[in-house]
C-alpha positions in Angstrom: -141.5 24.2 164.2 -144.2 22.3 166.1 -141.8 20.4 168.4 -140.9 21.5 171.9 -137.2 21.8 171.3 -134.5 22.9 173.8 -133.8 26.6 173.1 -130.3 26.0 171.8 -131.4 23.3 169.4 -134.3 25.5 168.2 -131.7 28.3 167.6 -129.6 25.9 165.6 -132.4 25.1 163.2 -133.3 28.8 162.9 -129.7 29.7 162.0 -129.5 26.8 159.6 -132.7 28.0 157.9 -131.3 31.5 157.5 -128.0 30.1 156.2 -126.1 32.0 158.9 -122.9 30.1 159.4 -121.5 32.7 161.9 -124.7 32.6 164.1 -124.8 28.8 163.9 -121.1 28.4 164.9 -121.6 30.6 167.9 -124.1 28.1 169.3 -121.3 25.6 169.8 -118.7 25.3 172.5 -115.2 26.4 171.4 -114.0 22.8 171.1 -117.3 21.3 169.8 -117.3 18.4 167.4 -119.6 18.0 164.4 -119.8 14.7 162.4 -121.6 14.9 159.0 -121.3 12.7 156.0 -118.4 10.8 157.6 -116.4 14.1 158.1 -115.5 15.5 161.5 -115.3 19.2 162.2 -113.7 20.4 165.4 -114.0 23.9 166.8 -116.1 26.9 165.9 -114.0 27.9 162.9 -114.3 24.5 161.3 -118.0 24.4 162.1 -118.6 27.8 160.6 -116.7 26.8 157.4 -118.7 23.5 157.2 -122.0 25.4 157.4 -120.9 28.0 155.0 -119.9 25.4 152.4 -123.2 23.5 152.9 -125.2 26.7 152.5 -123.5 27.7 149.3 -123.3 24.3 147.7 -127.0 23.4 148.1 -130.4 25.0 148.6 -132.5 23.1 151.1 -135.1 23.3 153.8 -135.1 21.4 157.1 -138.2 20.5 159.0 -137.7 18.8 162.4 -140.6 16.4 163.1 -139.6 14.1 166.0 -137.7 14.3 169.2 -136.2 11.6 171.4 -133.5 11.0 174.1 -130.9 8.4 173.4 -127.8 7.6 175.5 -127.7 11.2 176.9 -128.2 12.8 173.5 -131.2 14.7 172.2 -132.2 13.1 168.8 -134.1 15.3 166.4 -135.3 13.7 163.2 -135.8 16.1 160.4 -137.1 16.0 156.8 -134.7 17.7 154.3 -135.7 18.7 150.8 -133.4 20.4 148.4 -131.2 20.3 145.3 -128.7 17.8 146.7 -128.3 14.1 145.7 -130.8 11.8 147.4 -133.3 14.6 148.2 -135.7 14.3 150.0 -134.2 12.5 153.0 -134.9 12.2 156.7 -131.8 12.8 158.9 -131.3 12.3 162.6 -129.4 15.0 164.5 -127.7 13.7 167.7 -127.1 16.7 170.0 -125.0 16.8 173.1 -125.6 20.0 175.0 -123.3 21.6 177.5 -125.2 24.3 179.4 -126.7 26.5 176.7 -124.3 25.4 173.9 -123.8 22.4 171.7 -120.8 20.3 172.5 -121.4 17.6 169.9 -123.6 17.1 166.9 -123.7 14.0 164.7 -125.9 13.9 161.6 -126.8 10.6 160.1 -129.5 9.2 157.7 
């Protein structure tokens, strides 16, 4: 990664790259919320299952390439390439951090 990312967000992308659903879920607050593809996942168990399903269903790589701040959220734009419908695609990740954990994450095209 060539971006200067907050440590927690950098750890998120590293865990995603390794396909480590457990490590990734531990980066979130206990009651964190993830919104992806119109679905909402609340709490670490739901987030771990969401990532585990994504990791087994598709093979992909994520390369963050832009960072911005918007309405109190850190927005990371990333390029995804893989064997999923619509690949390749650029997605925006809207992070809300609480201390050194992720309280909210929304992923949108």
